[in-house]
C-alpha positions as CSV (number, residue, x, y, z in Angstrom):
1,M,37.5,60.8,-15.3
2,L,38.0,57.4,-13.8
3,G,37.4,59.3,-10.4
4,S,33.9,60.5,-11.7
5,L,33.2,57.2,-13.1
6,A,34.0,55.7,-10.2
7,G,31.5,57.9,-7.9
8,M,28.6,57.2,-10.7
9,T,29.4,53.7,-10.0
10,Q,28.8,54.0,-6.0
11,I,25.4,56.8,-6.2
12,N,24.0,54.0,-9.2
13,S,25.0,50.7,-6.0
14,V,23.5,52.6,-3.8
15,S,20.1,53.8,-5.6
16,N,19.8,49.9,-7.4
17,A,20.1,49.0,-3.0
18,A,17.6,51.5,-2.3
19,D,14.6,50.4,-4.8
20,L,15.2,46.2,-2.8
21,P,12.8,45.8,-0.4
22,A,13.7,45.0,3.2
23,N,12.4,42.0,4.2
24,P,12.1,40.3,0.0
25,T,9.2,37.8,-0.1
26,P,10.5,34.3,-0.5
27,Y,9.9,32.7,-4.0
28,V,7.5,29.8,-3.5
29,P,7.2,27.2,-6.9
30,P,3.9,27.0,-7.6
31,P,2.4,23.4,-7.3
32,P,3.2,20.6,-10.0
33,E,0.1,20.4,-12.0
34,G,-1.4,17.0,-13.3
35,P,-4.1,14.2,-11.7
36,K,-5.0,14.4,-8.7
37,R,-6.1,11.9,-6.8
38,E,-9.2,11.4,-4.5
39,I,-9.2,8.5,-1.7
40,V,-13.1,7.3,-1.7
41,A,-15.1,6.2,1.3
42,L,-15.8,2.5,1.0
43,G,-18.8,0.8,1.8
44,F,-18.4,-3.4,3.7
45,A,-20.5,-4.3,0.2
46,D,-17.5,-3.6,-1.9
47,P,-14.9,-5.9,-1.7
48,F,-17.6,-8.3,-2.1
49,R,-18.3,-6.1,-5.7
50,W,-14.6,-6.0,-5.8
51,L,-14.3,-10.2,-5.6
52,A,-17.5,-9.9,-8.1
53,R,-15.4,-8.0,-10.7
54,G,-12.1,-10.0,-10.0
55,A,-14.0,-13.8,-11.1
56,Q,-15.4,-11.5,-14.2
57,D,-12.1,-11.0,-15.5
58,L,-10.7,-14.6,-14.5
59,W,-13.6,-16.4,-16.5
60,A,-12.9,-13.7,-19.3
61,A,-9.1,-15.2,-19.3
62,K,-9.3,-18.3,-18.1
63,G,-6.1,-19.2,-19.9
64,I,-3.8,-16.6,-18.4
65,A,-5.4,-17.4,-14.9
66,L,-4.8,-20.1,-15.1
67,F,-0.6,-19.9,-15.8
68,Y,-0.4,-17.2,-12.8
69,G,-2.8,-19.8,-10.5
70,G,0.0,-23.0,-11.1
71,C,3.0,-19.7,-10.5
72,F,1.4,-19.3,-7.3
73,W,0.6,-22.9,-6.3
74,A,4.5,-23.9,-7.6
75,M,6.0,-20.9,-4.9
76,A,3.6,-22.6,-1.5
77,M,5.0,-25.8,-2.9
78,L,8.8,-25.0,-2.5
79,L,7.5,-23.0,0.0
80,Q,6.1,-26.1,2.5
81,A,9.0,-28.6,0.7
82,V,11.7,-26.6,2.7
83,F,9.8,-25.5,5.8
84,Y,9.1,-29.5,6.6
85,R,13.2,-30.1,5.1
86,L,15.3,-27.6,5.5
87,P,13.0,-25.1,8.1
88,E,16.7,-22.8,8.6
89,Y,16.6,-22.0,4.7
90,T,12.7,-21.1,5.0
91,M,12.9,-17.5,5.8
92,S,14.7,-17.2,2.6
93,I,12.5,-19.0,0.1
94,A,9.8,-16.7,1.6
95,S,11.9,-13.3,0.5
96,G,12.4,-15.6,-2.6
97,C,8.4,-15.9,-3.1
98,L,8.0,-12.1,-1.9
99,L,10.7,-10.8,-4.5
100,V,8.4,-12.4,-7.3
101,G,5.0,-11.9,-6.2
102,P,4.4,-8.7,-7.3
103,F,5.9,-9.0,-10.6
104,L,3.6,-12.2,-11.0
105,A,0.2,-9.9,-9.0
106,M,0.9,-6.9,-11.7
107,G,0.7,-9.3,-14.3
108,L,-2.6,-10.2,-13.4
109,Y,-3.7,-6.5,-12.6
110,E,-2.5,-5.6,-16.5
111,V,-5.0,-8.1,-17.9
112,S,-7.8,-6.1,-15.9
113,R,-7.0,-2.9,-17.0
114,R,-6.3,-4.2,-20.0
115,R,-10.4,-5.2,-19.9
116,E,-11.3,-1.9,-18.4
117,R,-10.3,0.2,-21.1
118,G,-11.9,-2.8,-23.9
119,E,-8.9,-4.0,-25.2
120,K,-7.9,-7.9,-25.3
121,P,-5.6,-9.4,-22.6
122,D,-2.5,-11.2,-23.7
123,I,-0.2,-12.8,-22.0
124,V,2.8,-11.4,-23.6
125,Y,1.9,-7.9,-22.6
126,S,0.8,-9.6,-19.2
127,L,4.7,-11.1,-18.3
128,T,6.3,-7.8,-20.1
129,C,4.4,-5.2,-18.0
130,W,6.5,-4.7,-14.8
131,D,9.8,-3.7,-17.3
132,S,8.6,0.3,-17.9
133,H,8.2,0.0,-13.7
134,I,11.0,-1.6,-12.1
135,G,12.7,1.1,-10.5
136,S,9.4,1.7,-8.5
137,M,8.8,-1.8,-8.3
138,A,12.2,-2.9,-6.6
139,M,12.2,-0.3,-4.3
140,L,8.8,-1.3,-2.9
141,V,10.4,-4.9,-3.0
142,L,12.6,-3.6,-1.0
143,V,10.0,-2.3,1.9
144,L,8.1,-5.1,2.1
145,I,11.2,-7.4,2.1
146,V,12.2,-5.1,5.5
147,L,9.2,-5.6,7.2
148,E,9.3,-10.0,6.3
149,L,12.5,-10.0,7.8
150,L,11.6,-7.9,10.9
151,W,8.7,-9.9,11.1
152,G,10.9,-12.9,11.1
153,R,13.2,-11.3,14.1
154,A,10.4,-11.2,15.8
155,S,8.8,-14.5,15.4
156,L,12.8,-15.2,16.7
157,V,12.5,-13.5,19.6
158,V,8.9,-14.8,21.0
159,F,10.6,-18.2,20.9
160,A,13.1,-17.0,22.5
161,V,11.3,-15.8,25.3
162,F,8.8,-19.5,25.4
163,F,11.1,-21.2,25.1
164,N,14.2,-20.9,26.6
165,T,16.5,-25.0,26.0
166,G,16.5,-23.5,22.1
167,M,14.8,-23.3,18.9
168,P,11.9,-25.9,18.0
169,S,12.5,-28.3,15.8
170,T,10.0,-28.0,13.0
171,A,7.5,-30.8,14.7
172,G,8.0,-29.1,18.0
173,V,7.1,-25.7,16.4
174,L,3.8,-27.4,14.8
175,Q,2.8,-29.1,18.5
176,A,3.2,-25.9,20.3
177,V,1.2,-23.5,17.5
178,F,-1.3,-26.4,17.7
179,S,-0.9,-27.1,22.0
180,P,-3.6,-25.5,24.1
181,E,-0.7,-25.7,26.8
182,N,0.8,-23.0,24.8
183,W,-2.2,-20.8,24.6
184,E,-0.3,-17.6,25.7
185,F,2.7,-18.3,23.2
186,V,0.3,-18.4,20.7
187,A,-1.9,-15.2,21.8
188,V,1.5,-13.4,21.8
189,Y,3.0,-14.9,18.5
190,M,-0.8,-14.1,16.9
191,V,-0.6,-10.6,17.9
192,V,3.1,-9.8,16.6
193,G,2.4,-11.5,13.8
194,G,-1.0,-9.3,12.9
195,V,1.0,-6.6,13.6
196,F,3.5,-7.3,11.2
197,A,0.8,-8.9,8.0
198,G,-1.0,-5.8,9.3
199,L,2.0,-3.3,8.1
200,V,3.2,-5.2,5.1
201,F,-0.9,-5.5,4.0
202,A,-1.8,-2.0,4.6
203,T,1.7,-0.7,2.5
204,S,0.7,-3.1,-1.1
205,V,-3.2,-3.1,-0.4
206,V,-3.5,-0.8,-3.3
207,S,0.4,0.2,-4.6
208,I,1.1,-2.4,-7.1
209,P,-2.0,-1.1,-9.0
210,M,-1.1,2.4,-8.5
211,I,2.3,1.7,-9.8
212,L,1.2,0.3,-12.6
213,D,-1.3,2.6,-13.4
214,R,0.3,5.8,-12.7
215,D,4.1,5.3,-13.3
216,T,4.2,6.7,-9.9
217,D,7.5,6.2,-7.0
218,A,7.3,3.6,-4.8
219,I,7.0,6.1,-1.4
220,S,3.8,7.9,-3.3
221,A,2.2,4.8,-4.0
222,S,3.0,3.5,-0.3
223,I,2.0,6.7,0.9
224,T,-1.6,6.5,-0.7
225,S,-2.3,2.7,0.5
226,L,-1.6,3.7,3.8
227,Q,-4.2,6.5,3.4
228,V,-6.7,3.8,2.1
229,F,-6.6,1.5,4.6
230,F,-6.7,3.9,7.8
231,N,-9.1,6.1,5.9
232,N,-11.3,3.4,5.6
233,L,-10.0,0.8,8.4
234,P,-13.3,-1.1,9.0
235,V,-13.8,-2.3,5.4
236,L,-10.1,-2.9,4.6
237,L,-9.7,-5.2,7.7
238,L,-12.6,-7.0,6.1
239,W,-10.8,-7.1,3.1
240,G,-8.0,-8.2,4.9
241,A,-9.9,-11.2,6.2
242,L,-11.7,-12.0,3.4
243,I,-8.3,-12.4,1.3
244,S,-7.3,-15.1,4.6
245,V,-10.3,-16.7,4.5
246,L,-10.1,-17.1,0.9
247,V,-6.2,-18.4,0.9
248,L,-6.9,-20.5,4.0
249,V,-9.6,-22.2,1.7
250,A,-7.6,-22.1,-1.4
251,L,-4.3,-24.4,0.6
252,M,-6.5,-27.0,0.8
253,P,-6.2,-30.0,0.0
254,W,-2.2,-30.1,-1.3
255,G,-2.9,-25.9,-2.4
256,L,-4.6,-26.7,-4.9
257,G,-7.3,-23.9,-4.5
258,L,-4.0,-21.4,-5.6
259,L,-5.0,-21.8,-9.3
260,L,-8.3,-20.5,-9.1
261,I,-8.0,-18.5,-5.8
262,G,-5.0,-16.6,-6.1
263,P,-5.1,-15.5,-9.9
264,W,-8.7,-14.6,-8.4
265,L,-7.8,-12.3,-5.6
266,G,-4.8,-10.8,-8.5
267,H,-7.7,-9.3,-10.3
268,A,-9.8,-8.5,-7.5
269,T,-7.2,-6.5,-5.6
270,W,-7.2,-4.1,-8.9
271,H,-10.8,-3.6,-8.3
272,A,-10.3,-2.6,-5.2
273,Y,-7.9,-0.2,-6.0
274,R,-10.6,1.3,-8.6
275,G,-13.2,1.7,-6.3
276,A,-11.2,3.4,-3.7
277,V,-8.7,5.8,-5.3
278,R,-9.7,8.4,-8.3
279,W,-8.0,10.5,-10.1
280,E,-9.1,14.1,-11.8
281,A,-8.1,14.9,-14.6
């Protein structure tokens, strides 16, 4: 009896094995469903359009803009004071500003987003909009700080190559930068700084607004930002140049221009994201 049952079980096993395909097709999960993004082709008029819309947001929420402008001004003054009095701590303070800056910028993006939705801007929502995105923001800030530290290390290498007598003092740095005799040092320093500044700009040009808008992870947001940058390289270089010029203007005199230009650029960056990335339902 037991022998016949064993024989039947063996026959069934052989039969089931014969029914299986010789080379089964591996299971491929279906693509995730959800909104699809599209990188928009930009024109040279778009950065000026973003600035115009940013100015409208600033004017519509003047009190909130002034608060954030004051924060940007205080950060700039702190960085300047440390550079002149305790230059060895400049990198640490710059890292701290880089840590706080994205969270302040997200508050301005929230104001622009609420106006875009027809909602009234609110300082409370603006100050707390990042709390549900803390994981993604922390990862992105970490990436930016690593880039900033690498930038600082590369700058030290450049100084070491051109100044073999040791690291110059604060006055020596300013004299070296503005002296026509050191044009080779200035050229190399600008190239190295430009490469790292470009990396920071390309990584963050739309990533923080995207995290706020879509609650995406930092890696996806950074990849999208890089795609926007390289797909529209001439326009984004113009946008970066406009930001640089406006920041330089804001720093003269005594950085008071940051009170307005800081939040203005923050609002404009939201519109840059909305103009460069289109979402399909």
